[in-house]
C-alpha positions as a LaTeX table, in Angstrom:
\begin{tabular}{lrrr}
\hline
Residue & $x$ (\AA) & $y$ (\AA) & $z$ (\AA) \\
\hline
Met1 & 4.64 & 40.35 & $-130.19$ \\
Arg2 & 5.62 & 39.59 & $-126.61$ \\
Pro3 & 4.61 & 36.25 & $-125.09$ \\
Ile4 & 1.59 & 36.35 & $-122.84$ \\
Phe5 & 2.35 & 36.05 & $-119.14$ \\
Phe6 & 1.63 & 32.55 & $-117.89$ \\
Leu7 & $-0.76$ & 32.31 & $-114.93$ \\
Thr8 & $-1.53$ & 29.26 & $-112.83$ \\
Gly9 & $-4.03$ & 28.28 & $-110.21$ \\
Leu10 & $-6.73$ & 30.80 & $-111.22$ \\
Phe11 & $-10.26$ & 30.04 & $-110.33$ \\
Ile12 & $-13.23$ & 31.87 & $-108.93$ \\
Val13 & $-14.77$ & 30.87 & $-105.65$ \\
Ala14 & $-18.55$ & 31.19 & $-105.75$ \\
Cys15 & $-20.35$ & 30.65 & $-102.51$ \\
Val16 & $-22.74$ & 32.75 & $-100.49$ \\
Cys17 & $-23.54$ & 32.73 & $-96.83$ \\
Gln18 & $-25.96$ & 34.79 & $-94.77$ \\
Ala19 & $-25.02$ & 36.74 & $-91.70$ \\
Thr20 & $-26.35$ & 35.21 & $-88.52$ \\
Ala21 & $-24.05$ & 36.40 & $-85.75$ \\
Glu22 & $-21.74$ & 39.27 & $-84.96$ \\
Pro23 & $-18.06$ & 38.60 & $-84.27$ \\
Ile24 & $-17.03$ & 40.29 & $-81.05$ \\
Trp25 & $-14.01$ & 41.98 & $-82.57$ \\
Met26 & $-15.94$ & 43.80 & $-85.29$ \\
Asp27 & $-15.83$ & 47.54 & $-85.66$ \\
Phe28 & $-17.85$ & 49.76 & $-87.94$ \\
His29 & $-16.26$ & 52.43 & $-90.11$ \\
Gly30 & $-17.37$ & 55.82 & $-88.89$ \\
Ser31 & $-17.60$ & 54.83 & $-85.23$ \\
Arg32 & $-15.34$ & 56.96 & $-83.07$ \\
Ser33 & $-15.90$ & 54.77 & $-80.03$ \\
Gly34 & $-12.89$ & 53.23 & $-78.39$ \\
Ser35 & $-14.66$ & 50.28 & $-76.75$ \\
Trp36 & $-15.98$ & 46.98 & $-78.06$ \\
Asp37 & $-19.38$ & 47.37 & $-76.39$ \\
Ala38 & $-19.89$ & 50.85 & $-77.74$ \\
Cys39 & $-18.93$ & 49.80 & $-81.25$ \\
Trp40 & $-21.42$ & 46.95 & $-81.05$ \\
Gln41 & $-24.20$ & 49.06 & $-79.59$ \\
Ser42 & $-23.68$ & 51.93 & $-82.01$ \\
Ser43 & $-23.82$ & 49.53 & $-84.97$ \\
Gly44 & $-27.29$ & 48.33 & $-84.08$ \\
Gly45 & $-26.25$ & 44.81 & $-85.02$ \\
Arg46 & $-25.62$ & 43.40 & $-88.48$ \\
Pro47 & $-27.99$ & 44.17 & $-91.40$ \\
Ser48 & $-30.89$ & 41.80 & $-91.88$ \\
Ala49 & $-30.39$ & 38.78 & $-94.13$ \\
Gly50 & $-32.68$ & 40.34 & $-96.73$ \\
Lys51 & $-30.73$ & 43.58 & $-96.76$ \\
Ala52 & $-27.42$ & 41.74 & $-96.89$ \\
Ala53 & $-28.64$ & 39.65 & $-99.85$ \\
Ala54 & $-29.77$ & 42.77 & $-101.69$ \\
Glu55 & $-26.40$ & 44.41 & $-101.09$ \\
Arg56 & $-24.57$ & 41.33 & $-102.36$ \\
Ser57 & $-26.45$ & 41.37 & $-105.68$ \\
Ser58 & $-25.13$ & 44.86 & $-106.42$ \\
Trp59 & $-21.66$ & 44.19 & $-104.94$ \\
Glu60 & $-20.79$ & 41.35 & $-107.28$ \\
Ser61 & $-20.62$ & 43.58 & $-110.34$ \\
Ala62 & $-19.37$ & 46.72 & $-108.61$ \\
Val63 & $-15.94$ & 46.11 & $-107.05$ \\
Arg64 & $-12.90$ & 47.42 & $-108.89$ \\
Ser65 & $-9.41$ & 46.82 & $-107.53$ \\
Gly66 & $-6.74$ & 49.49 & $-107.56$ \\
Leu67 & $-5.38$ & 47.87 & $-110.72$ \\
Asp68 & $-8.80$ & 48.11 & $-112.39$ \\
Val69 & $-8.99$ & 51.78 & $-111.46$ \\
Leu70 & $-5.47$ & 52.46 & $-112.75$ \\
Glu71 & $-6.35$ & 50.69 & $-116.00$ \\
Gln72 & $-9.57$ & 52.68 & $-116.37$ \\
Glu73 & $-7.48$ & 55.85 & $-116.04$ \\
Gly74 & $-5.28$ & 54.66 & $-118.91$ \\
Phe75 & $-2.27$ & 54.22 & $-116.59$ \\
Lys76 & $-1.79$ & 58.01 & $-116.68$ \\
Arg77 & $-0.01$ & 58.01 & $-113.31$ \\
Leu78 & 2.75 & 55.84 & $-114.74$ \\
Gln79 & 3.16 & 57.41 & $-118.16$ \\
Gly80 & 6.65 & 58.71 & $-118.82$ \\
Arg81 & 8.02 & 57.01 & $-115.69$ \\
Arg82 & 10.66 & 54.32 & $-115.19$ \\
Val83 & 8.76 & 51.68 & $-113.27$ \\
Gly84 & 9.54 & 48.76 & $-111.00$ \\
Leu85 & 6.72 & 46.33 & $-110.24$ \\
Ile86 & 6.47 & 44.58 & $-106.86$ \\
Ala87 & 3.99 & 41.86 & $-107.65$ \\
Asn88 & 3.17 & 38.20 & $-107.97$ \\
His89 & 0.59 & 36.07 & $-109.75$ \\
Ser90 & $-2.28$ & 37.70 & $-107.81$ \\
Ala91 & $-1.93$ & 41.07 & $-109.58$ \\
Leu92 & $-4.96$ & 40.45 & $-111.79$ \\
Asn93 & $-7.58$ & 42.79 & $-113.17$ \\
Arg94 & $-11.28$ & 41.85 & $-113.20$ \\
Lys95 & $-10.85$ & 40.00 & $-116.48$ \\
Gly96 & $-7.98$ & 37.91 & $-115.15$ \\
Arg97 & $-5.23$ & 39.79 & $-117.00$ \\
His98 & $-1.97$ & 40.39 & $-115.17$ \\
Leu99 & $-0.47$ & 43.77 & $-114.30$ \\
Leu100 & 2.75 & 42.83 & $-116.10$ \\
Asp101 & 0.96 & 42.21 & $-119.41$ \\
Leu102 & $-0.98$ & 45.46 & $-119.13$ \\
Val103 & 2.09 & 47.56 & $-118.39$ \\
Val104 & 4.24 & 45.92 & $-121.07$ \\
Glu105 & 1.58 & 46.72 & $-123.67$ \\
His106 & 1.55 & 50.42 & $-122.76$ \\
Pro107 & 3.87 & 52.37 & $-125.08$ \\
Glu108 & 4.44 & 55.29 & $-122.69$ \\
Ile109 & 5.60 & 53.28 & $-119.64$ \\
Gln110 & 9.22 & 52.16 & $-119.32$ \\
Leu111 & 9.29 & 48.98 & $-117.26$ \\
Val112 & 12.72 & 48.56 & $-115.66$ \\
Ala113 & 12.55 & 45.62 & $-113.22$ \\
Leu114 & 10.29 & 43.20 & $-111.38$ \\
Phe115 & 10.35 & 42.30 & $-107.68$ \\
Ser116 & 8.75 & 39.23 & $-106.14$ \\
Pro117 & 7.76 & 38.41 & $-102.53$ \\
Glu118 & 7.74 & 35.09 & $-100.69$ \\
His119 & 6.58 & 32.23 & $-102.95$ \\
Gly120 & 8.00 & 33.93 & $-106.05$ \\
Phe121 & 6.48 & 35.83 & $-108.95$ \\
Arg122 & 4.21 & 32.94 & $-109.91$ \\
Gly123 & 3.27 & 32.04 & $-106.33$ \\
Thr124 & 4.23 & 28.37 & $-106.48$ \\
Ala125 & 7.46 & 28.23 & $-104.46$ \\
Asp126 & 7.33 & 27.17 & $-100.81$ \\
Glu127 & 10.98 & 27.91 & $-100.10$ \\
Lys128 & 13.52 & 30.68 & $-100.63$ \\
Val129 & 13.58 & 32.02 & $-104.18$ \\
Asp130 & 16.57 & 33.15 & $-106.25$ \\
Ser131 & 16.64 & 36.24 & $-108.45$ \\
Gly132 & 16.69 & 35.74 & $-112.19$ \\
Val133 & 15.04 & 36.87 & $-115.42$ \\
Glu134 & 11.32 & 37.01 & $-116.19$ \\
Thr135 & 11.14 & 34.87 & $-119.29$ \\
Ser136 & 8.33 & 36.58 & $-121.23$ \\
Thr137 & 9.92 & 40.05 & $-121.05$ \\
Gly138 & 13.62 & 39.46 & $-120.42$ \\
Leu139 & 13.46 & 41.88 & $-117.49$ \\
Pro140 & 15.41 & 41.32 & $-114.29$ \\
Leu141 & 13.28 & 39.58 & $-111.66$ \\
Tyr142 & 14.59 & 40.28 & $-108.17$ \\
Ser143 & 13.55 & 38.04 & $-105.30$ \\
Leu144 & 12.80 & 39.73 & $-101.99$ \\
Tyr145 & 12.61 & 36.35 & $-100.28$ \\
Gly146 & 16.08 & 35.01 & $-100.88$ \\
Lys147 & 19.47 & 36.57 & $-100.22$ \\
Thr148 & 17.80 & 39.88 & $-99.39$ \\
Arg149 & 14.40 & 40.93 & $-98.05$ \\
Lys150 & 14.61 & 44.52 & $-99.33$ \\
Pro151 & 15.60 & 45.96 & $-102.72$ \\
Thr152 & 19.22 & 47.11 & $-102.96$ \\
Asn153 & 20.81 & 50.09 & $-104.73$ \\
Glu154 & 21.67 & 47.91 & $-107.70$ \\
Met155 & 18.12 & 46.56 & $-107.94$ \\
Leu156 & 16.60 & 50.05 & $-107.82$ \\
Lys157 & 18.99 & 51.59 & $-110.35$ \\
Gly158 & 17.12 & 53.57 & $-113.00$ \\
Ile159 & 13.72 & 53.34 & $-111.25$ \\
Asp160 & 11.74 & 56.43 & $-110.27$ \\
Val161 & 8.40 & 54.73 & $-109.46$ \\
Leu162 & 7.64 & 51.51 & $-107.57$ \\
Val163 & 4.21 & 49.91 & $-107.89$ \\
Phe164 & 3.01 & 47.35 & $-105.34$ \\
Asp165 & 0.15 & 45.02 & $-106.31$ \\
Ile166 & $-0.13$ & 41.83 & $-104.24$ \\
Gln167 & $-3.20$ & 40.20 & $-102.70$ \\
Asp168 & $-2.83$ & 39.95 & $-98.91$ \\
Ile169 & $-4.94$ & 37.76 & $-96.59$ \\
Gly170 & $-5.31$ & 39.99 & $-93.53$ \\
Ala171 & $-2.88$ & 38.33 & $-91.09$ \\
Arg172 & 0.03 & 40.02 & $-89.30$ \\
Phe173 & 2.48 & 37.20 & $-89.98$ \\
Tyr174 & 1.63 & 36.76 & $-93.67$ \\
Thr175 & 4.77 & 38.21 & $-95.21$ \\
Tyr176 & 3.45 & 40.31 & $-98.10$ \\
Ile177 & 2.74 & 43.42 & $-96.02$ \\
Gly178 & 6.23 & 43.13 & $-94.49$ \\
Thr179 & 7.69 & 43.07 & $-98.01$ \\
Met180 & 5.65 & 46.17 & $-98.85$ \\
Gly181 & 6.89 & 47.97 & $-95.75$ \\
Gly182 & 10.53 & 47.15 & $-96.49$ \\
Cys183 & 10.17 & 48.39 & $-100.07$ \\
Met184 & 8.54 & 51.60 & $-98.82$ \\
Glu185 & 11.53 & 52.20 & $-96.56$ \\
Glu186 & 13.99 & 51.81 & $-99.42$ \\
Ala187 & 11.87 & 54.03 & $-101.68$ \\
Ala188 & 11.77 & 56.74 & $-99.02$ \\
Lys189 & 15.58 & 56.72 & $-98.71$ \\
Arg190 & 15.94 & 57.36 & $-102.44$ \\
Gly191 & 13.00 & 59.66 & $-103.17$ \\
Ile192 & 11.25 & 57.03 & $-105.28$ \\
Lys193 & 7.50 & 57.45 & $-105.72$ \\
Phe194 & 5.56 & 54.51 & $-104.27$ \\
Tyr195 & 2.13 & 53.43 & $-105.50$ \\
Val196 & $-0.02$ & 50.78 & $-103.82$ \\
Leu197 & $-2.80$ & 49.33 & $-105.98$ \\
Asp198 & $-5.33$ & 48.51 & $-103.31$ \\
Arg199 & $-7.10$ & 45.16 & $-103.02$ \\
Pro200 & $-9.75$ & 43.73 & $-100.68$ \\
Asn201 & $-8.93$ & 42.24 & $-97.34$ \\
Pro202 & $-10.36$ & 38.81 & $-98.24$ \\
Ile203 & $-11.61$ & 38.04 & $-94.72$ \\
Gly204 & $-13.30$ & 41.43 & $-94.44$ \\
Gly205 & $-12.31$ & 44.85 & $-93.24$ \\
Leu206 & $-14.37$ & 45.24 & $-90.09$ \\
Tyr207 & $-12.67$ & 43.00 & $-87.60$ \\
Tyr208 & $-9.33$ & 42.95 & $-85.88$ \\
Asp209 & $-8.19$ & 40.89 & $-82.93$ \\
Gly210 & $-5.16$ & 39.52 & $-81.11$ \\
Pro211 & $-2.39$ & 40.74 & $-78.82$ \\
Ile212 & $-0.05$ & 43.48 & $-80.02$ \\
Gln213 & 3.36 & 41.90 & $-80.42$ \\
Asp214 & 6.30 & 42.44 & $-78.07$ \\
Glu215 & 8.61 & 45.32 & $-79.09$ \\
Asp216 & 11.57 & 43.06 & $-79.84$ \\
Leu217 & 9.47 & 41.16 & $-82.39$ \\
Gln218 & 8.61 & 44.25 & $-84.41$ \\
Ala219 & 10.30 & 45.48 & $-87.61$ \\
Arg220 & 10.43 & 41.93 & $-88.99$ \\
Leu221 & 9.06 & 40.48 & $-92.20$ \\
Thr222 & 6.32 & 38.64 & $-90.29$ \\
Ser223 & 5.80 & 41.42 & $-87.75$ \\
Phe224 & 6.55 & 44.70 & $-89.48$ \\
Ala225 & 4.76 & 47.14 & $-87.17$ \\
Pro226 & 2.68 & 47.00 & $-83.97$ \\
Met227 & $-0.61$ & 45.32 & $-84.82$ \\
Pro228 & $-2.86$ & 42.45 & $-83.71$ \\
Ile229 & $-2.84$ & 39.06 & $-85.40$ \\
Val230 & $-5.86$ & 40.01 & $-87.55$ \\
His231 & $-5.66$ & 43.67 & $-88.60$ \\
Gly232 & $-8.85$ & 44.24 & $-90.61$ \\
Met233 & $-7.18$ & 46.53 & $-93.15$ \\
Thr234 & $-6.46$ & 46.59 & $-96.88$ \\
Val235 & $-2.88$ & 46.74 & $-98.14$ \\
Gly236 & $-3.43$ & 50.38 & $-99.05$ \\
Glu237 & $-4.59$ & 51.22 & $-95.56$ \\
Met238 & $-1.69$ & 49.29 & $-94.09$ \\
Ala239 & 0.70 & 51.27 & $-96.29$ \\
Leu240 & $-0.77$ & 54.51 & $-94.93$ \\
Leu241 & $-0.28$ & 53.22 & $-91.39$ \\
Phe242 & 3.33 & 52.22 & $-92.08$ \\
Asn243 & 3.99 & 55.54 & $-93.76$ \\
Gln244 & 3.31 & 57.48 & $-90.59$ \\
Glu245 & 6.79 & 56.29 & $-89.54$ \\
Ile246 & 8.44 & 55.82 & $-92.95$ \\
Gly247 & 7.54 & 59.07 & $-94.71$ \\
Ala248 & 7.65 & 57.76 & $-98.29$ \\
Asp249 & 6.16 & 59.60 & $-101.27$ \\
Leu250 & 3.15 & 57.29 & $-101.11$ \\
Glu251 & $-0.03$ & 57.21 & $-103.15$ \\
Val252 & $-2.75$ & 54.58 & $-102.77$ \\
Val253 & $-4.90$ & 53.86 & $-105.80$ \\
Lys254 & $-8.20$ & 53.16 & $-104.07$ \\
Met255 & $-10.70$ & 50.48 & $-104.99$ \\
Lys256 & $-14.20$ & 51.33 & $-106.11$ \\
Gly257 & $-17.30$ & 49.60 & $-104.79$ \\
Trp258 & $-15.66$ & 47.64 & $-101.97$ \\
Lys259 & $-17.38$ & 47.54 & $-98.59$ \\
Arg260 & $-15.68$ & 46.57 & $-95.35$ \\
Ser261 & $-18.27$ & 43.89 & $-94.62$ \\
Met262 & $-17.42$ & 41.97 & $-97.82$ \\
Leu263 & $-15.66$ & 38.64 & $-97.87$ \\
Phe264 & $-13.59$ & 37.98 & $-100.98$ \\
Asp265 & $-16.09$ & 35.81 & $-102.81$ \\
Glu266 & $-18.63$ & 38.63 & $-102.54$ \\
Thr267 & $-16.47$ & 41.00 & $-104.60$ \\
Gly268 & $-16.74$ & 39.36 & $-108.02$ \\
Leu269 & $-12.95$ & 39.64 & $-108.41$ \\
Pro270 & $-10.97$ & 36.65 & $-109.74$ \\
Trp271 & $-9.36$ & 34.37 & $-107.17$ \\
Ala272 & $-5.71$ & 33.32 & $-107.30$ \\
Asn273 & $-4.21$ & 31.24 & $-104.50$ \\
Pro274 & $-2.22$ & 33.82 & $-102.48$ \\
Ser275 & 0.37 & 31.13 & $-101.70$ \\
Pro276 & 0.74 & 27.40 & $-102.38$ \\
Asn277 & $-0.98$ & 26.33 & $-99.15$ \\
Met278 & $-3.69$ & 28.99 & $-99.15$ \\
Arg279 & $-6.36$ & 27.71 & $-101.53$ \\
Ser280 & $-9.73$ & 28.90 & $-100.29$ \\
Leu281 & $-11.46$ & 31.63 & $-98.35$ \\
Asn282 & $-12.14$ & 29.21 & $-95.48$ \\
Glu283 & $-8.43$ & 28.49 & $-95.20$ \\
Glu284 & $-7.77$ & 32.24 & $-95.00$ \\
Leu285 & $-10.37$ & 32.52 & $-92.24$ \\
Leu286 & $-8.79$ & 29.63 & $-90.30$ \\
Tyr287 & $-5.16$ & 30.65 & $-90.88$ \\
Thr288 & $-4.92$ & 32.95 & $-87.86$ \\
Met289 & $-6.30$ & 30.18 & $-85.67$ \\
Val290 & $-4.42$ & 27.09 & $-86.85$ \\
Ala291 & $-1.11$ & 28.72 & $-87.80$ \\
Leu292 & $-0.55$ & 29.83 & $-84.20$ \\
Thr293 & 0.79 & 26.32 & $-83.54$ \\
Glu294 & 3.09 & 26.12 & $-86.53$ \\
Ala295 & 6.41 & 27.20 & $-85.02$ \\
Asn296 & 6.15 & 24.21 & $-82.69$ \\
Lys297 & 7.56 & 21.98 & $-85.49$ \\
Asp298 & 6.02 & 18.98 & $-83.74$ \\
Ile299 & 2.57 & 19.39 & $-85.22$ \\
Ser300 & 1.07 & 19.51 & $-88.72$ \\
Val301 & $-1.31$ & 22.23 & $-89.85$ \\
Gly302 & $-2.18$ & 20.28 & $-92.98$ \\
Arg303 & 0.57 & 21.55 & $-95.26$ \\
Gly304 & 1.16 & 18.90 & $-97.89$ \\
Thr305 & $-2.50$ & 17.84 & $-97.87$ \\
Asp306 & $-5.59$ & 18.90 & $-99.81$ \\
Arg307 & $-6.82$ & 20.99 & $-96.85$ \\
Pro308 & $-3.99$ & 23.08 & $-95.34$ \\
Phe309 & $-5.13$ & 24.96 & $-92.22$ \\
Glu310 & $-8.34$ & 22.95 & $-92.16$ \\
Tyr311 & $-6.42$ & 20.06 & $-90.59$ \\
Leu312 & $-4.44$ & 19.99 & $-87.38$ \\
Gly313 & $-2.72$ & 16.89 & $-86.06$ \\
Ala314 & 0.32 & 14.75 & $-85.31$ \\
Pro315 & 0.97 & 11.04 & $-84.74$ \\
Trp316 & 0.94 & 11.66 & $-80.97$ \\
Ile317 & $-2.31$ & 13.66 & $-80.78$ \\
Asp318 & $-5.56$ & 12.21 & $-79.43$ \\
Gly319 & $-7.87$ & 13.30 & $-82.25$ \\
Glu320 & $-11.08$ & 12.35 & $-80.49$ \\
Gly321 & $-9.98$ & 14.17 & $-77.34$ \\
Leu322 & $-8.98$ & 17.29 & $-79.28$ \\
Ala323 & $-12.24$ & 17.40 & $-81.27$ \\
Gly324 & $-14.29$ & 16.86 & $-78.12$ \\
Gly325 & $-12.34$ & 19.41 & $-76.10$ \\
Leu326 & $-12.81$ & 22.10 & $-78.72$ \\
Ala327 & $-16.47$ & 21.25 & $-79.32$ \\
Ala328 & $-17.10$ & 21.69 & $-75.60$ \\
Arg329 & $-15.86$ & 25.29 & $-75.87$ \\
Asp330 & $-18.84$ & 26.15 & $-78.12$ \\
Leu331 & $-16.74$ & 28.32 & $-80.41$ \\
Pro332 & $-18.95$ & 30.32 & $-82.81$ \\
Gly333 & $-18.98$ & 29.38 & $-86.47$ \\
Leu334 & $-16.79$ & 26.27 & $-86.13$ \\
Trp335 & $-17.33$ & 22.52 & $-86.04$ \\
Phe336 & $-14.62$ & 19.98 & $-85.18$ \\
Met337 & $-14.35$ & 16.43 & $-86.48$ \\
Ala338 & $-11.77$ & 13.85 & $-85.45$ \\
Thr339 & $-9.85$ & 12.59 & $-88.47$ \\
Thr340 & $-6.52$ & 11.29 & $-89.76$ \\
Phe341 & $-4.39$ & 12.62 & $-92.62$ \\
Val342 & $-0.99$ & 11.98 & $-94.20$ \\
Pro343 & 1.11 & 15.00 & $-95.35$ \\
Ser344 & 3.19 & 14.71 & $-98.50$ \\
Asn345 & 6.21 & 16.78 & $-99.57$ \\
Thr346 & 4.89 & 17.87 & $-102.95$ \\
Asp347 & 3.74 & 21.38 & $-103.73$ \\
Ile348 & 0.68 & 22.51 & $-105.68$ \\
Thr349 & 2.47 & 21.87 & $-109.00$ \\
Gly350 & 3.35 & 18.29 & $-108.01$ \\
Arg351 & 7.03 & 19.03 & $-107.52$ \\
Lys352 & 8.87 & 17.90 & $-104.42$ \\
Thr353 & 9.45 & 20.82 & $-102.14$ \\
Tyr354 & 9.96 & 21.79 & $-98.48$ \\
Arg355 & 9.76 & 18.87 & $-96.09$ \\
Tyr356 & 6.65 & 19.50 & $-94.06$ \\
Pro357 & 6.22 & 17.97 & $-90.58$ \\
Phe358 & 5.35 & 14.25 & $-90.51$ \\
Val359 & 5.57 & 13.66 & $-94.26$ \\
Gly360 & 4.34 & 10.16 & $-95.05$ \\
Lys361 & 3.12 & 9.56 & $-91.48$ \\
Val362 & $-0.43$ & 9.14 & $-90.27$ \\
Cys363 & $-1.43$ & 12.19 & $-88.23$ \\
Asn364 & $-4.27$ & 11.92 & $-85.75$ \\
Gly365 & $-6.14$ & 15.15 & $-85.24$ \\
Ile366 & $-9.06$ & 17.22 & $-86.38$ \\
Arg367 & $-10.67$ & 18.72 & $-89.40$ \\
Ile368 & $-12.01$ & 22.21 & $-88.72$ \\
Val369 & $-15.18$ & 23.11 & $-90.60$ \\
Val370 & $-16.42$ & 26.70 & $-90.92$ \\
Thr371 & $-20.17$ & 26.62 & $-90.41$ \\
Asp372 & $-20.78$ & 30.37 & $-90.20$ \\
Arg373 & $-18.23$ & 32.69 & $-91.77$ \\
Glu374 & $-19.80$ & 35.76 & $-90.19$ \\
Ala375 & $-19.58$ & 34.36 & $-86.66$ \\
Val376 & $-16.15$ & 32.71 & $-86.59$ \\
Arg377 & $-13.56$ & 34.34 & $-84.30$ \\
Pro378 & $-10.29$ & 32.76 & $-85.44$ \\
Val379 & $-7.79$ & 34.36 & $-83.05$ \\
Glu380 & $-9.94$ & 33.73 & $-79.99$ \\
Ala381 & $-10.52$ & 30.17 & $-81.22$ \\
Gly382 & $-6.76$ & 29.78 & $-81.65$ \\
Ile383 & $-6.15$ & 30.60 & $-77.98$ \\
His384 & $-8.75$ & 28.00 & $-77.00$ \\
Met385 & $-7.02$ & 25.49 & $-79.29$ \\
Leu386 & $-3.65$ & 26.09 & $-77.59$ \\
Asp387 & $-5.31$ & 25.72 & $-74.21$ \\
Val388 & $-6.97$ & 22.42 & $-75.13$ \\
Leu389 & $-3.70$ & 21.02 & $-76.53$ \\
Leu390 & $-1.83$ & 21.97 & $-73.35$ \\
Arg391 & $-4.44$ & 20.29 & $-71.17$ \\
Leu392 & $-4.74$ & 17.22 & $-73.39$ \\
His393 & $-1.01$ & 16.66 & $-73.95$ \\
Pro394 & 0.95 & 18.52 & $-71.25$ \\
Glu395 & 3.85 & 16.11 & $-71.60$ \\
Arg396 & 4.28 & 16.71 & $-75.37$ \\
Phe397 & 2.74 & 19.95 & $-76.59$ \\
Ser398 & 4.95 & 23.00 & $-76.06$ \\
Val399 & 4.28 & 26.69 & $-76.59$ \\
Glu400 & 7.90 & 27.78 & $-76.07$ \\
Arg401 & 8.49 & 28.50 & $-79.76$ \\
Leu402 & 5.16 & 30.17 & $-80.47$ \\
Arg403 & 5.96 & 33.73 & $-79.39$ \\
Gly404 & 6.81 & 34.86 & $-82.93$ \\
Leu405 & 3.33 & 33.94 & $-84.16$ \\
Val406 & 1.24 & 34.68 & $-81.07$ \\
Gly407 & 3.30 & 37.83 & $-80.65$ \\
Ala408 & 3.31 & 38.28 & $-76.88$ \\
Gln409 & 5.13 & 36.26 & $-74.23$ \\
Trp410 & 2.55 & 37.14 & $-71.59$ \\
Val411 & $-0.12$ & 35.24 & $-73.53$ \\
Leu412 & 1.96 & 32.06 & $-73.49$ \\
Asp413 & 2.81 & 32.53 & $-69.82$ \\
Ala414 & $-0.87$ & 32.95 & $-68.99$ \\
Leu415 & $-1.74$ & 29.74 & $-70.84$ \\
Leu416 & 0.98 & 27.83 & $-68.99$ \\
Glu417 & $-0.39$ & 29.18 & $-65.70$ \\
Gly418 & $-3.81$ & 27.78 & $-66.56$ \\
Gln419 & $-5.53$ & 31.12 & $-67.02$ \\
Ser420 & $-8.74$ & 30.91 & $-69.04$ \\
Pro421 & $-8.71$ & 31.88 & $-72.73$ \\
Glu422 & $-11.58$ & 34.27 & $-72.01$ \\
Ser423 & $-9.48$ & 36.23 & $-69.48$ \\
Ile424 & $-6.50$ & 36.30 & $-71.86$ \\
Val425 & $-8.60$ & 37.66 & $-74.72$ \\
Glu426 & $-10.21$ & 40.25 & $-72.46$ \\
Arg427 & $-6.79$ & 41.37 & $-71.26$ \\
Trp428 & $-5.40$ & 42.12 & $-74.71$ \\
Arg429 & $-8.57$ & 43.88 & $-75.84$ \\
Asp430 & $-8.39$ & 46.13 & $-72.79$ \\
Ser431 & $-4.66$ & 46.85 & $-73.21$ \\
Glu432 & $-3.29$ & 50.30 & $-74.02$ \\
Thr433 & $-1.37$ & 48.92 & $-77.01$ \\
Phe434 & $-4.48$ & 47.38 & $-78.53$ \\
Arg435 & $-6.44$ & 50.61 & $-78.06$ \\
Ala436 & $-3.56$ & 52.59 & $-79.57$ \\
Phe437 & $-3.65$ & 50.37 & $-82.65$ \\
Ala438 & $-7.42$ & 50.78 & $-82.90$ \\
Lys439 & $-7.05$ & 54.56 & $-82.87$ \\
Ala440 & $-4.24$ & 54.58 & $-85.43$ \\
Arg441 & $-6.14$ & 52.15 & $-87.63$ \\
Gln442 & $-9.26$ & 54.28 & $-87.58$ \\
Gly443 & $-7.24$ & 57.24 & $-88.78$ \\
Val444 & $-6.14$ & 55.57 & $-92.04$ \\
Leu445 & $-9.26$ & 53.70 & $-93.13$ \\
Leu446 & $-10.16$ & 54.52 & $-96.72$ \\
Tyr447 & $-13.53$ & 52.76 & $-96.99$ \\
\hline
\end{tabular}
């Protein structure tokens, strides 16, 4: 009997919140309107708290991931095929069993190789990962976040089907969708069938916001195709969008029971940390706000602490001034508290790992608390945060290195010129590129 695949960091988040406000960047599936106001007006507002609560009670037992659906079908789509799995620790069914275990047990599926994204197959590495052998099966385990970012001819030898099953978090610069896109390109070149086992967008599938990135930043792992910072799509929908250019033999195994208004802890699906420093739904919600600063290298976003992306600080930051400056902006769904923290250089397993900024040093800064998950607007809040930091510390805080994350040089130029965050946000939402994305997105939505 084969050893059982070892999983770490699995727990289920169980918290409920009621909808009280409507994020400005929401859309509603079925609306053909191209404007924010029309989308909002046509929606009639968010459902009442009573209706939302009633929906949640039925949701919790209803959602089935693409893997659950494939399993219910008896893996018929993979029978008789030579399969490569692109996965990590998050490829779990509703009972917490891993895709690898389920496929290995099936007598009519020939598993050829495994491929892992950033953070490795078990999701614990916070650095580049080498290829090797998966110990429980003896199969080759190829890293797509090491010497290569795409599978090579040698890696794909003998494979006629690739299966992608990785939990994304809904952010443009989170690398898993870039890995998927690169694998789709290589599959298309070789006529390899490509399946995506769809999973929820954990921060919901209604909202999208942020500037479309500059052309020279596209076709990268953290910026695979033109899109805003928050895309509001599932991995299956994103694959369909990518495939309009790639032309792979693509098939998405759809979820059952998922609704676009769901946050992850409303699905009833098991939680696995998507990456070592992404440990809660709130951190996923805050990621596209706080991580906008990260390329600065002179600031800590809380990596190496118990609350990554809930902290922001540095030894040189005026924590009280930053908390007060952000509080004065009256940003929906967020509360800011001055605090101090000390990053360490150990990962979630306790091993020493990548040296995060200001390891062992006291960082002055803020803790960001999500008070209303339905109201928070993380990208807009992130632009306000950059603006407050520039005004509070003009001699030290720099945005020169932030283009890769923010995505558009004009946004940084506007901030340096002292333009208001409100005018910057309005400009990208009114841009032709943003509207083009909205139209393309609408055309591939599955739910």
